[in-house]
N, C-alpha and C positions, 0 to 999 in steps of 0.2 A: 084469588088468594086473600087470606085475612090480613088484618093490619099487622098482626104479629109475624105471620109467615113472610110478609113483605120486608119486614125490618130484620129478618133473621137469616144468617149465611148458613152454609152447610154444616150442620152439627157435627157430624162424624169427623170432617176435616178439622173444625175447631178443636174437638176433643184430642186429636193427635197432637196439634200445635201445642195445646196446653199441657198435655203429658210430657212432651218433649222439654218444655220451658221448665216444668218442675223438676225433672230428672237432671237437667243440666245445672240446677242451682248449687250443686255440691254440698258442701258442709253447712252452709248457710240455709235459711229457711226456704224448703221446698214445697211447704204447704202453709197456706195462710195462718195467721195466729188464732184468728177469732171466727173464721169461716171454715165450712167443710166442703171440699172441692167434690166429693162424690155426691153431696146433695145438690151442689150448684150445677153439676152436670146433668142431674135428673131434671132439674127445673128447666135448664136450657133445652133439653130434649122436648119436654111438655110444651114449652112455648113454641118450639119449632113445629110441633104436631098438633098445636092448638087444642091440647088436651089439659092445660094448666088450669087450676082452680080460678074461679072469678077474681078472688083476691089477689092471686099472683099476677093475673093479666092486668088488673088495675094497677098494682104497684109497678109493673113493667112500663105500662104507658106513662106513669108519672115519672119513672126514672128517665125514660127517653125524652120526655119533655124538659127535664131539668138539665140533661146533657146537651141537648139541642140549644138551650139557652146559654150554657156555658161556652159553646162553640163561638158565639157572637161576641164574647166579652174578651177584653184584654187580659194578658197575663198579670199576676199579682205579685207584689214584693213588699218587703217591710220597709224598703226605701220609698215607698209612695206616701208615707205618712207625713202630716204637717209638723208634728212635733219632733224634737231631737231629744234623744236620751241624755242623761248626764255624762255619758261617756263621750258625747260629741259625735257619735257615729250613728247614722240611720240604719246600719246594718245590724244594730242591736234591737231586739223586739221590745216593744213598749206598749202597755195597756193600762187603763184606769179601772179601779175597782168599781163594779156596777152598782153596789148599794151604798156608796158614800157620796154625800152632797155638800156643797158650800154651806157653812154655818151662817144662817141669815142674821145672826146676833153681831156677827163681826163685819167690820167694814170691808175687809179684803176676803171674807168667807173662810179664813184659815184658822185652824186646821179643819179640814172637812169632817163631818160627822156621819155616822152609819145609820141608815134606815133600812132595816132588814126587809128584803123583799121588794123594795121600791127601786126600780132601775132608773139610774141617772142617764138621761140621753146623751150626756157628754162622754160617757164611756162607750158609746156605740156609734161614733162618727168616724170621719176619715182622718182626724187628726192623730188617732192612735192605731194600734194593729189588731185589737181584740176581734172586732168584727172581721177584719181582713183575714186573719188566720182561720176563723170558722168558715169563711166563704171559700178561701183557697183549698182547705182540706176536704169540704164537701164537694166542690167542683171535681177535684182529682178523683175523688171516690165515685162520683156520678158518672163521670167519663170512662173510667176504667171498667166499672160494671156495665155500662152501655155497650162497650166494646166487647166484653166477655160474652154477654148474652146475645148481642146482634151480629158480632163480626165485622162491624163497620170500622175500617181502619181509621177514619177520621177522628173517632173518640179517643183511640190510643195516641194518635198524634198530638191532639191538643193536651192530653192528660201528661204526656212527656214534656211538652213545652212549659206547662205550668211548673212541673217539678224542677225543671232545670232553672227557671227564672227564680224560684223561691230558695233552692238549695245550692246551686252549682255556679251559676254566671257570676263572675266576679263583681260586675257592676250592681248587681241586685240581690246576691245571696244573703240570707239571714245568718248571722254569727250563732253558733250552736249554744246559746244560753237564754235564760229567762230572768236575767238579773233585774229587769225593769218591768216585771209583770205585776198587773193589779196594783199600781202605785197609788198612794193616796196623798194629794197635795197637802203640805203642812205637817205630814206624818213620816211618809217614807216614799222613796222613788221607786221601790220595788219591794214586795212582800213574799213570804212563803207561800201564801194562798194563790199567788200567780202561777205556781207550777201547774195548778189545775189546767190553765190555759193550753198546755202542751199535750194533753191527753190524746188529742186528735192526731198528733204524729204517730202514735202507737195504734189507735183504734181504727183510723181511716187510712193513713199513709203506708204503714207497714204491709197491710194486706194488698193495697193497690200496687205496691212495689213488687210484691211476690206474683201477683197475677200478670203484671206486665213484663216480667222477666222473660227474655227471649223474643219479645216483639220487636219488629224492626225499628219502631220508634224510639226504642229504649236501648241504647248502646251499651257495650261492656264498659266502656269509659264512663259513661252516666253512671252505671251500676257501682263501679269502684269509687267514684267521687262521693256519691251519696252514702256509701257504707262508711266512709271516712267521716262524713258529717255525723252520721248516727252514732259512732263510736265516740266521737268527741262529745256529743249530747248526752250519751249514756255516762261518760266520765263526769260531766258536769251534774247529771242528776244524782250520782252517787258520792260526789265529793264536795259540791258547793254548800256553804252554810245555809243558805236559803233552802235548798232542795232537801238537805238533811233534816232541817226543822220541819218541813212538810211532811216528810216521812214518819215523824213521830206523832202527828195528829191522830186523834181517835174519833174520827167522823168520816164524812164521805171524802174529804180532802186527802187523808191518809190512805184510804182504799184506792182512790184514783192514782195515787203515787205508786202504789204496788203494782197496779194493773199497767200503768204506764211504763214503768221500768221493765216489767216483764215482756211487754209487747216489743220493745226495742231490743231487749236481750234475746228474744226469739229470732227476730229478724238476723241478729248477729251471731246466732248459734251458741249462745252462752246459757247453757242449760243450769250451770251452777247458780247463776244470778236468779234464774226463775225458781230453783228450789229454795234459795234463800227468801225470796219474796213470798212464796207460799207459806213458809213458817212465820214470817211477819203478819201475813194476812190472818193467820189462825190466831195469833196473839191479839189482833184487833177485834176480831169476832168475839173473843172471849169477853171483851168489854161492851161492845156495842149492841149485840143481839141478846134480847131477853128471852127467857123460856116461853113467854106468851106471843112471841113474834114480833114484838114492838122494837123500835130503835129510838130511845129517848133523846139521843143528840139530834136526830132529824125531826122528831115530833115537837121540838122546842122551837123550831123555825117558823116564821110567818107563812112559808109555803110548805107546810109540813107534808102534804101528799107528795109534792114534787120531790122534795129531799128524801122521803122514804123510798120513792122508787129510784131515785138518782143513786143512792148509796147501794141498793141492791143490784143496780146495773153494773157498777163497778166490780162488786163481789161476784156476780154471775159471769162476767166476761173473764175474770181471773179463774173462776171455776172451769170454763171452757178450755182456757189455754193451760191450767194446771193439769187437767185431765190428759191433755196430749203429751204431758211429760210424766204420766204415771202416778199422778197425785190427785187424790178425790176430796175436793172441797164440798161437793154437793152434800156429802153425807157426814161432814164434819161436825161433831157435837161439842159445844162449850162445856166447861165444868158444871155450869148451872142448868144445862139442858137446852140452850138455844141452839140455833143452826140455820143455815141458809134456807133450807127447805121449810123450816117452821115460819121463818119470816116471810118467804114467798107465800106459804099458806095464808098468812095473815093478809097480805096485800092482795091475794087472788080474790077475796070475797068482795073486795071494793073495786074490781073492775066492772061490777054490775052497777050501773048508774042508779038503780032503785035502791041500793043500800047506802044509806048515808055515812059519810066520813065522820067519825066521832070526835075529830079534832079541828081546832081553828086552822084555816088555810085560805090564802088569797085565790089559788086556782087548784084545779083538780081535772086533769085530762085522763079520763078512767082507762083508756086503751094503752096507756104508756107501759104498764107492767106486763102486757100480754106477751111480747116477744121473750122476756125473762122466763115466763112460764113454759114456752116452747122449748127454750134452751134447756131448761131443767128436766123436762121429759125426755129430750133427746140425750142428755148427758147421763141419766139414771136408767134409761132403757124402759120407762113406764109411760103411763098415760094418766098421771095423776091430775093434770089440769086440763084434760080433753074438754070438760064442760065450759070452762072459762074461755077457752080459745075458740071453740065452736060459736059461742055466744057473742064474741067480740064484733062490734060493727064499726068499721073504719069510716065514719060519716064525717065529711068535711063540712065546716061551717058555710053558711050562705054567704056570698060577697055582701060586704057592708054590715054584717052582723057581728056586734061586740063578742069577743070571746070571754069564757068564764073568768070572773075576777077582774074584768076590765082589760085583760091582756089583748094585744093586738091580734086580729084574726089570723095573720100570717104566721105567728108563733104556734097557734093551735093547729093550723093546717099543716105546718111543717112536721109537728109532733105526731099528728094522726098519720101522715103519709110515711114517716120513718118507721112507725110501729107496724104498719101493714107490711112494709118492705122487709123489716127484719124478720117477721113471723113468716111471711108466705113467699117471699122471693129469694131471700138469703139463707133460709133454712126450710125444713119441711116439718110441720107438726107430726108428732110420732103416729098419729091416727090416720094421716092423709094418704091418699094413693101415691104410690111411688117413693115413699119414705125410705131412707137408707140409714141404717144405724151408723152413728159415728164410729170410725176406726181409731182406736186409742191405744196407746202404750200400756203395757202391763202395769198395773197400778198397785197403790197401797191405800188403805183405809185411813 
């Protein structure tokens, strides 16, 4: 038997279990927000039969390695941090803004000053929750997907344990707010920019919860309690002064707010919120996306390639979710003639490493936009980006080799593996064998 066959359970039995779980979800989300279960089932079948594309098999091996690593690590909680938020409770999430540094001209370094694109290591340690939140959500996603594709219950068991520790257990649960996210010493204990930290609750946790529904590791009581948490968090996102300010921003932050709120609303079955968010997204695109495909607010950053991709990632994920609600953001045109596809056309040419990026940038990981191109083809029913997707090479940097722009190689490795996973494991390029057209609700242009 092959490596993949050894790690994969009876696919037909798993499909029945998954279908029963989705059907029993009731009025709440029975389908993932950002994933397509029909395509996931095809990929799982291909893995079982050892007919999956090489990129899919590579992504699956990397997924299992990450999940196996997560099995050996303790559960995570916001109460693990060294710092205590101004509220006096470690149950409140706290993070420090990555691009702010102590002012060397001041004896106490206060207030901190901004150095765009330069990450302060103090924002990435155990004293605060920023890295912890990213690690927690990544582990839950890795474990859930490892269970989904392999059928090995140990992965679902660990994912459920992590979820309970973070959201449910009284001694370790996080309070449903981001009041102290991306704080800057000497300026603010928490800022609207910190709402961005919570995007993973929507993009990673929501779909994991939908996939786990019905698994014996995740009880009805667990489900009920986390729904209460999500409802309280959605109330905070829509009502807090910090979050509402974030929703007004006209760059990637505002778009991630829209996508985050929509993902939580999808999980809770609140389609009206999703419709409102789609309208808000359209108003943002009118300002952000130019007819030539550029995004001036993101090109002004020191990491112009990254933020151009990052903004389009938020918009594309919202387009995937909106389409499931009968709203077509893929073809939306701004009054000036810009649009998501036009901006993806612009980025697509630069996935080719031989084509110079014409703007200043600290780093550029060229394969990062590739999943967005695949989602766009899936969403529009075409093969607009087949050439760029076929050409993409998800090559990992050699051990010890510095990443582009001086970034740590682990950052590049993680980004490349994520791009391969999102393109070839979690969806299927429209030109690939076994491709399944996404089933969407009746829509409007």
